[in-house]
C-alpha atoms as an extended CHARMM CRD file, in Angstrom:
* protein
*
       119  EXT
         1         1  UNK       CA             -8.5990000000     -115.1870000000       88.9850000000  PROA      1               0.0000000000
         2         2  UNK       CA            -10.2540000000     -118.5180000000       89.3190000000  PROA      2               0.0000000000
         3         3  UNK       CA            -13.4100000000     -118.9530000000       91.8920000000  PROA      3               0.0000000000
         4         4  UNK       CA            -13.0640000000     -121.9370000000       94.1740000000  PROA      4               0.0000000000
         5         5  UNK       CA            -16.0160000000     -121.6370000000       96.2190000000  PROA      5               0.0000000000
         6         6  UNK       CA            -18.4420000000     -119.5010000000       97.4730000000  PROA      6               0.0000000000
         7         7  UNK       CA            -20.6220000000     -119.9720000000      100.5870000000  PROA      7               0.0000000000
         8         8  UNK       CA            -23.8630000000     -117.9750000000      101.7120000000  PROA      8               0.0000000000
         9         9  UNK       CA            -23.1720000000     -116.7500000000      105.4740000000  PROA      9               0.0000000000
        10        10  UNK       CA            -26.1600000000     -114.4040000000      106.0030000000  PROA      10              0.0000000000
        11        11  UNK       CA            -29.0470000000     -113.1840000000      104.3510000000  PROA      11              0.0000000000
        12        12  UNK       CA            -31.4310000000     -110.8720000000      105.9560000000  PROA      12              0.0000000000
        13        13  UNK       CA            -34.0650000000     -108.2470000000      104.9700000000  PROA      13              0.0000000000
        14        14  UNK       CA            -35.1630000000     -105.5300000000      107.5540000000  PROA      14              0.0000000000
        15        15  UNK       CA            -38.3620000000     -103.6760000000      106.4080000000  PROA      15              0.0000000000
        16        16  UNK       CA            -39.3990000000     -100.1590000000      107.9850000000  PROA      16              0.0000000000
        17        17  UNK       CA            -42.6610000000      -98.7210000000      108.1750000000  PROA      17              0.0000000000
        18        18  UNK       CA            -43.7400000000      -99.1510000000      104.2030000000  PROA      18              0.0000000000
        19        19  UNK       CA            -45.1240000000      -95.6460000000      102.9480000000  PROA      19              0.0000000000
        20        20  UNK       CA            -45.9290000000      -95.9290000000       99.4440000000  PROA      20              0.0000000000
        21        21  UNK       CA            -43.7030000000      -93.4650000000       97.3750000000  PROA      21              0.0000000000
        22        22  UNK       CA            -44.0580000000      -92.3510000000       94.0730000000  PROA      22              0.0000000000
        23        23  UNK       CA            -40.0610000000      -92.3090000000       93.2180000000  PROA      23              0.0000000000
        24        24  UNK       CA            -38.1240000000      -94.9750000000       94.9690000000  PROA      24              0.0000000000
        25        25  UNK       CA            -34.2240000000      -95.6010000000       94.4830000000  PROA      25              0.0000000000
        26        26  UNK       CA            -32.3400000000      -98.4990000000       95.1370000000  PROA      26              0.0000000000
        27        27  UNK       CA            -28.6820000000      -98.0120000000       96.5880000000  PROA      27              0.0000000000
        28        28  UNK       CA            -26.1070000000     -100.6450000000       96.6600000000  PROA      28              0.0000000000
        29        29  UNK       CA            -23.2370000000     -100.7130000000       99.1980000000  PROA      29              0.0000000000
        30        30  UNK       CA            -20.3230000000     -103.1470000000       99.5300000000  PROA      30              0.0000000000
        31        31  UNK       CA            -17.9380000000     -103.8170000000      102.2280000000  PROA      31              0.0000000000
        32        32  UNK       CA            -15.0780000000     -105.9550000000      101.6500000000  PROA      32              0.0000000000
        33        33  UNK       CA            -12.8770000000     -107.9920000000      103.9930000000  PROA      33              0.0000000000
        34        34  UNK       CA            -10.1700000000     -108.9400000000      101.9430000000  PROA      34              0.0000000000
        35        35  UNK       CA             -7.0330000000     -110.4330000000      103.2190000000  PROA      35              0.0000000000
        36        36  UNK       CA             -3.4820000000     -108.5230000000      103.3340000000  PROA      36              0.0000000000
        37        37  UNK       CA             -1.6110000000     -110.9770000000      101.5290000000  PROA      37              0.0000000000
        38        38  UNK       CA             -3.2570000000     -114.1950000000      100.1260000000  PROA      38              0.0000000000
        39        39  UNK       CA             -1.6160000000     -117.4280000000      101.0250000000  PROA      39              0.0000000000
        40        40  UNK       CA             -0.5490000000     -119.8940000000       98.2770000000  PROA      40              0.0000000000
        41        41  UNK       CA             -2.1760000000     -117.7160000000       96.0850000000  PROA      41              0.0000000000
        42        42  UNK       CA             -5.5730000000     -118.5250000000       97.5630000000  PROA      42              0.0000000000
        43        43  UNK       CA             -7.7350000000     -115.6630000000       98.6750000000  PROA      43              0.0000000000
        44        44  UNK       CA            -10.1200000000     -116.4410000000      101.4390000000  PROA      44              0.0000000000
        45        45  UNK       CA            -11.9810000000     -113.1000000000      102.2210000000  PROA      45              0.0000000000
        46        46  UNK       CA            -15.7300000000     -112.2070000000      103.3240000000  PROA      46              0.0000000000
        47        47  UNK       CA            -17.9610000000     -109.9850000000      100.9780000000  PROA      47              0.0000000000
        48        48  UNK       CA            -20.4360000000     -108.0870000000      102.3440000000  PROA      48              0.0000000000
        49        49  UNK       CA            -23.3240000000     -106.6010000000      100.3820000000  PROA      49              0.0000000000
        50        50  UNK       CA            -26.2300000000     -104.1200000000      101.5950000000  PROA      50              0.0000000000
        51        51  UNK       CA            -29.0600000000     -102.8700000000       99.3290000000  PROA      51              0.0000000000
        52        52  UNK       CA            -30.5390000000      -99.5740000000      100.9650000000  PROA      52              0.0000000000
        53        53  UNK       CA            -34.3510000000      -98.9430000000       99.4560000000  PROA      53              0.0000000000
        54        54  UNK       CA            -35.0960000000      -95.7510000000       99.8650000000  PROA      54              0.0000000000
        55        55  UNK       CA            -38.0770000000      -93.2400000000       98.7980000000  PROA      55              0.0000000000
        56        56  UNK       CA            -37.7320000000      -89.7760000000       97.3850000000  PROA      56              0.0000000000
        57        57  UNK       CA            -36.6330000000      -88.0140000000      100.5200000000  PROA      57              0.0000000000
        58        58  UNK       CA            -33.9340000000      -89.8900000000      100.9230000000  PROA      58              0.0000000000
        59        59  UNK       CA            -36.1660000000      -92.1100000000      103.7600000000  PROA      59              0.0000000000
        60        60  UNK       CA            -34.6720000000      -95.7140000000      104.2680000000  PROA      60              0.0000000000
        61        61  UNK       CA            -37.6290000000      -98.0010000000      103.4620000000  PROA      61              0.0000000000
        62        62  UNK       CA            -36.0760000000     -101.3300000000      103.7880000000  PROA      62              0.0000000000
        63        63  UNK       CA            -32.1610000000     -102.7890000000      103.7050000000  PROA      63              0.0000000000
        64        64  UNK       CA            -31.2570000000     -106.0750000000      102.4080000000  PROA      64              0.0000000000
        65        65  UNK       CA            -28.0730000000     -107.2920000000      104.0820000000  PROA      65              0.0000000000
        66        66  UNK       CA            -25.9080000000     -110.3810000000      102.2140000000  PROA      66              0.0000000000
        67        67  UNK       CA            -22.8120000000     -111.8650000000      103.4650000000  PROA      67              0.0000000000
        68        68  UNK       CA            -20.6710000000     -114.3880000000      101.7770000000  PROA      68              0.0000000000
        69        69  UNK       CA            -17.2820000000     -116.5070000000      102.3500000000  PROA      69              0.0000000000
        70        70  UNK       CA            -15.7610000000     -116.5510000000       98.9690000000  PROA      70              0.0000000000
        71        71  UNK       CA            -12.6210000000     -118.5460000000       97.9460000000  PROA      71              0.0000000000
        72        72  UNK       CA            -10.6520000000     -117.7730000000       94.7780000000  PROA      72              0.0000000000
        73        73  UNK       CA             -7.4710000000     -119.0110000000       93.4210000000  PROA      73              0.0000000000
        74        74  UNK       CA             -4.4070000000     -116.5350000000       92.0370000000  PROA      74              0.0000000000
        75        75  UNK       CA             -3.9300000000     -117.2530000000       88.4860000000  PROA      75              0.0000000000
        76        76  UNK       CA             -0.2420000000     -117.0350000000       86.9860000000  PROA      76              0.0000000000
        77        77  UNK       CA             -0.7580000000     -113.6480000000       85.3980000000  PROA      77              0.0000000000
        78        78  UNK       CA             -2.5470000000     -112.3530000000       88.5320000000  PROA      78              0.0000000000
        79        79  UNK       CA             -1.1930000000     -109.4570000000       90.5970000000  PROA      79              0.0000000000
        80        80  UNK       CA             -3.1170000000     -109.3780000000       94.1500000000  PROA      80              0.0000000000
        81        81  UNK       CA             -4.3600000000     -105.6410000000       94.9020000000  PROA      81              0.0000000000
        82        82  UNK       CA             -7.0410000000     -105.8640000000       97.7470000000  PROA      82              0.0000000000
        83        83  UNK       CA             -9.1170000000     -103.2690000000       96.2020000000  PROA      83              0.0000000000
        84        84  UNK       CA             -8.7290000000     -104.6080000000       92.0970000000  PROA      84              0.0000000000
        85        85  UNK       CA             -9.2030000000     -108.2440000000       93.7750000000  PROA      85              0.0000000000
        86        86  UNK       CA            -12.2640000000     -107.3670000000       95.6510000000  PROA      86              0.0000000000
        87        87  UNK       CA            -13.9030000000     -105.4560000000       92.8120000000  PROA      87              0.0000000000
        88        88  UNK       CA            -13.1390000000     -108.1850000000       90.3590000000  PROA      88              0.0000000000
        89        89  UNK       CA            -14.6630000000     -110.9040000000       92.4900000000  PROA      89              0.0000000000
        90        90  UNK       CA            -17.7290000000     -108.4650000000       93.0860000000  PROA      90              0.0000000000
        91        91  UNK       CA            -18.4010000000     -108.2710000000       89.3350000000  PROA      91              0.0000000000
        92        92  UNK       CA            -17.8170000000     -112.1630000000       89.0340000000  PROA      92              0.0000000000
        93        93  UNK       CA            -20.4070000000     -112.5690000000       91.7990000000  PROA      93              0.0000000000
        94        94  UNK       CA            -22.8420000000     -109.6750000000       90.9000000000  PROA      94              0.0000000000
        95        95  UNK       CA            -25.9320000000     -111.7200000000       89.4740000000  PROA      95              0.0000000000
        96        96  UNK       CA            -25.9630000000     -113.6350000000       92.3700000000  PROA      96              0.0000000000
        97        97  UNK       CA            -26.0470000000     -111.0790000000       94.8890000000  PROA      97              0.0000000000
        98        98  UNK       CA            -28.9900000000     -109.5990000000       92.9860000000  PROA      98              0.0000000000
        99        99  UNK       CA            -30.6470000000     -112.7220000000       92.6750000000  PROA      99              0.0000000000
       100       100  UNK       CA            -30.4690000000     -113.3930000000       96.2460000000  PROA      100             0.0000000000
       101       101  UNK       CA            -31.5380000000     -110.0380000000       97.0700000000  PROA      101             0.0000000000
       102       102  UNK       CA            -34.4560000000     -110.3550000000       95.0580000000  PROA      102             0.0000000000
       103       103  UNK       CA            -35.6440000000     -113.6610000000       96.2560000000  PROA      103             0.0000000000
       104       104  UNK       CA            -35.7350000000     -111.7740000000       99.7250000000  PROA      104             0.0000000000
       105       105  UNK       CA            -37.6460000000     -108.8470000000       98.0850000000  PROA      105             0.0000000000
       106       106  UNK       CA            -40.0530000000     -111.1890000000       96.6550000000  PROA      106             0.0000000000
       107       107  UNK       CA            -42.0380000000     -111.4550000000       99.7670000000  PROA      107             0.0000000000
       108       108  UNK       CA            -42.1470000000     -107.6410000000      100.1160000000  PROA      108             0.0000000000
       109       109  UNK       CA            -44.1740000000     -104.7080000000       98.9870000000  PROA      109             0.0000000000
       110       110  UNK       CA            -40.6120000000     -103.5580000000       96.7650000000  PROA      110             0.0000000000
       111       111  UNK       CA            -39.7470000000     -103.9890000000       93.1060000000  PROA      111             0.0000000000
       112       112  UNK       CA            -36.9740000000     -106.1420000000       91.9880000000  PROA      112             0.0000000000
       113       113  UNK       CA            -33.5370000000     -104.7700000000       91.6620000000  PROA      113             0.0000000000
       114       114  UNK       CA            -32.2810000000     -104.5120000000       88.0260000000  PROA      114             0.0000000000
       115       115  UNK       CA            -29.5540000000     -106.4220000000       86.9590000000  PROA      115             0.0000000000
       116       116  UNK       CA            -27.7450000000     -103.5560000000       85.3090000000  PROA      116             0.0000000000
       117       117  UNK       CA            -27.4530000000     -101.3190000000       88.5970000000  PROA      117             0.0000000000
       118       118  UNK       CA            -24.3180000000      -99.7990000000       89.0730000000  PROA      118             0.0000000000
       119       119  UNK       CA            -22.5350000000     -100.2910000000       92.4650000000  PROA      119             0.0000000000
């Protein structure tokens, strides 16, 4: 699979009342809107990412939302499977997502997202 283009469609951060916590967790959730069948071996899909920042009581302190339109081209040896292709696209773009989320967090009282976070 080869990435053809990636367009940032939407980005926002919602900060709830910030209460300093000794321990915070970062959870990354992903929503994929993938086609049932790609046309001409071209996948056009939307990948949505939300990063939930929680305190140690699971209270939601902030949410970062990102949404991308992604176009990718299947190569000759690729077999299209929605879940597998979504996972591969997400892995290819993961550092870009985290970088963009950290840009939004820079203005907030929260630490940056580690680059090796598991999704």
